[in-house]
Backbone as CSV, one residue per row, in Angstrom:
resi,resn,N_x,N_y,N_z,CA_x,CA_y,CA_z,C_x,C_y,C_z
1,MET,83.974,32.098,38.390,83.739,30.706,38.705,82.727,30.575,39.846
2,LYS,82.823,31.438,40.860,81.899,31.362,41.990,80.461,31.506,41.515
3,GLN,80.201,32.432,40.586,78.835,32.628,40.097,78.332,31.388,39.374
4,GLN,79.177,30.726,38.610,78.765,29.505,37.928,78.365,28.433,38.933
5,ILE,79.159,28.277,39.973,78.835,27.281,40.995,77.536,27.668,41.681
6,THR,77.374,28.941,42.043,76.157,29.395,42.715,74.943,29.154,41.836
7,ASP,75.027,29.443,40.560,73.901,29.232,39.655,73.466,27.775,39.648
8,GLN,74.389,26.862,39.799,74.066,25.439,39.786,73.481,24.969,41.115
9,LEU,73.574,25.783,42.157,73.191,25.338,43.490,71.909,25.980,44.006
10,THR,71.146,26.646,43.172,69.987,27.362,43.674,68.739,26.506,43.764
11,ALA,68.758,25.305,43.242,67.586,24.434,43.341,67.416,23.968,44.782
12,PRO,66.166,23.897,45.244,65.955,23.435,46.613,66.482,22.013,46.786
13,GLY,67.045,21.758,47.939,67.572,20.433,48.220,68.975,20.195,47.713
14,THR,69.596,21.193,47.138,70.962,21.076,46.643,71.921,20.836,47.800
15,THR,73.021,20.154,47.515,74.043,19.905,48.520,75.327,20.630,48.141
16,ILE,75.879,21.366,49.103,77.189,21.988,48.950,78.141,21.204,49.843
17,ASP,79.023,20.444,49.237,80.004,19.666,49.976,81.266,20.507,50.070
18,VAL,81.463,21.151,51.204,82.591,22.076,51.337,83.935,21.378,51.355
19,ARG,83.941,20.073,51.528,85.207,19.342,51.536,85.895,19.418,50.184
20,SER,85.141,19.663,49.125,85.725,19.700,47.784,85.817,21.121,47.218
21,ILE,85.590,22.129,48.055,85.607,23.527,47.619,86.770,24.234,48.303
22,PRO,87.537,25.037,47.557,88.636,25.769,48.191,88.128,26.598,49.377
23,ARG,88.890,26.614,50.431,88.496,27.256,51.689,88.011,28.695,51.495
24,THR,88.678,29.459,50.667,88.314,30.868,50.497,86.974,31.061,49.787
25,MET,86.487,30.035,49.116,85.227,30.138,48.370,84.030,29.605,49.152
26,ARG,84.257,28.924,50.240,83.176,28.218,50.935,82.080,29.149,51.453
27,HIS,82.432,30.064,52.331,81.403,30.917,52.928,80.726,31.816,51.896
28,PRO,81.485,32.464,50.995,80.803,33.270,49.972,79.819,32.442,49.141
29,LEU,80.188,31.220,48.797,79.298,30.363,48.022,78.045,30.022,48.822
30,ILE,78.211,29.693,50.077,77.067,29.347,50.923,76.150,30.549,51.086
31,PHE,76.699,31.726,51.349,75.868,32.916,51.517,75.186,33.309,50.211
32,ASP,75.890,33.214,49.090,75.270,33.507,47.789,74.116,32.552,47.518
33,THR,74.304,31.301,47.840,73.253,30.309,47.638,72.050,30.639,48.512
34,PHE,72.285,30.964,49.768,71.183,31.321,50.660,70.443,32.560,50.143
35,ASP,71.191,33.556,49.694,70.574,34.796,49.201,69.626,34.544,48.030
36,GLN,69.860,33.483,47.276,69.029,33.190,46.110,67.844,32.277,46.422
37,LEU,67.737,31.808,47.660,66.621,30.932,48.012,65.314,31.711,48.087
38,ALA,64.273,31.095,47.612,62.919,31.626,47.795,62.401,31.101,49.133
39,PRO,61.399,31.743,49.702,60.818,31.223,50.942,60.414,29.757,50.778
40,GLY,60.779,28.962,51.767,60.466,27.542,51.758,61.527,26.673,51.118
41,GLN,62.533,27.254,50.488,63.597,26.474,49.875,64.733,26.257,50.866
42,PHE,65.561,25.265,50.572,66.676,24.917,51.449,67.799,24.310,50.629
43,PHE,68.949,24.145,51.276,70.070,23.398,50.714,70.798,22.736,51.868
44,HIS,71.651,21.777,51.557,72.441,21.084,52.568,73.900,21.514,52.461
45,VAL,74.542,21.603,53.606,75.983,21.830,53.683,76.592,20.576,54.295
46,VAL,77.594,20.022,53.621,78.296,18.837,54.113,79.723,19.246,54.440
47,SER,80.186,18.824,55.618,81.520,19.174,56.083,82.130,17.992,56.832
48,ASP,83.441,18.077,57.073,84.104,17.042,57.857,84.219,17.432,59.330
49,HIS,83.581,18.550,59.705,83.570,18.998,61.094,82.249,19.725,61.368
50,ASP,81.939,19.933,62.618,80.727,20.658,62.981,80.824,22.086,62.442
51,PRO,79.896,22.510,61.570,79.973,23.851,60.985,79.431,24.938,61.916
52,ARG,79.657,24.784,63.195,79.193,25.753,64.194,79.664,27.181,63.904
53,PRO,80.921,27.424,63.479,81.310,28.802,63.148,80.452,29.394,62.026
54,LEU,80.073,28.573,61.062,79.189,29.042,59.997,77.837,29.433,60.576
55,ARG,77.342,28.664,61.520,76.068,28.984,62.176,76.147,30.353,62.852
56,TYR,77.247,30.636,63.514,77.415,31.940,64.150,77.356,33.066,63.124
57,LEU,77.975,32.850,61.976,77.931,33.859,60.915,76.512,34.047,60.386
58,PHE,75.753,32.959,60.261,74.351,33.077,59.855,73.565,33.864,60.894
59,ASP,73.829,33.622,62.175,73.134,34.367,63.225,73.378,35.867,63.105
60,VAL,74.584,36.252,62.755,74.913,37.668,62.609,74.308,38.242,61.339
61,ARG,74.465,37.527,60.242,74.068,38.066,58.939,72.576,37.917,58.644
62,TYR,71.962,36.852,59.119,70.569,36.547,58.768,69.720,36.276,60.014
63,PHE,69.928,37.008,61.063,69.258,36.758,62.331,67.746,36.586,62.143
64,ASN,67.258,35.444,62.583,65.823,35.124,62.572,65.208,34.954,61.182
65,ILE,66.011,34.856,60.126,65.415,34.648,58.799,65.999,33.418,58.103
66,PHE,66.469,32.451,58.902,66.987,31.215,58.321,66.643,30.060,59.255
67,THR,66.661,28.866,58.680,66.523,27.658,59.494,67.834,26.893,59.419
68,TRP,68.135,26.161,60.472,69.393,25.417,60.586,69.074,24.109,61.286
69,ASP,69.127,23.010,60.561,68.788,21.713,61.135,69.898,20.714,60.841
70,TYR,70.440,20.124,61.903,71.442,19.081,61.718,70.748,17.823,61.209
71,VAL,71.266,17.283,60.110,70.756,16.042,59.525,71.679,14.888,59.904
72,GLU,72.971,15.183,59.964,73.984,14.188,60.311,75.025,14.888,61.185
73,THR,75.427,14.251,62.291,76.294,14.941,63.254,77.575,14.178,63.560
74,GLY,78.309,13.856,62.521,79.638,13.308,62.695,79.666,11.866,63.152
75,PRO,80.808,11.370,63.467,82.032,12.134,63.682,82.796,12.472,62.407
76,ASP,82.546,11.762,61.314,83.316,12.020,60.089,82.623,12.982,59.134
77,ILE,81.314,12.925,59.078,80.547,13.778,58.165,79.470,14.510,58.955
78,TRP,79.379,15.799,58.682,78.341,16.641,59.264,77.496,17.173,58.110
79,ARG,76.189,17.077,58.236,75.270,17.570,57.202,74.230,18.451,57.891
80,VAL,74.101,19.686,57.364,73.159,20.648,57.913,72.220,21.103,56.804
81,ARG,70.953,21.161,57.130,69.944,21.698,56.198,69.736,23.170,56.557
82,VAL,70.042,24.046,55.603,69.910,25.487,55.786,68.779,25.959,54.879
83,GLY,67.848,26.699,55.436,66.718,27.123,54.618,66.231,28.517,54.926
84,ARG,65.328,28.950,54.072,64.640,30.223,54.251,63.196,29.869,54.608
85,PRO,62.732,30.303,55.776,61.380,29.930,56.187,60.325,30.324,55.148
86,GLY,59.284,29.509,55.060,58.218,29.722,54.074,57.214,30.765,54.446
């Protein structure tokens, strides 16, 4: 099932709304989606809280090879644009 979801999310500008995804699938889905991005592509992550822990994981796993831009900063919805630099 995770691969099916990932296949649907590889288009640039796709949104992953983690509020509707089981907790155990969230990070693997986000990382799989990032791994499939071509340079210059991006996707959005939507959450009900600041995804700062996810940012820390990106720093460890993809140090200096990703972009992270807050589009919306709560208090109810947080939206982050995650991309692969062009």
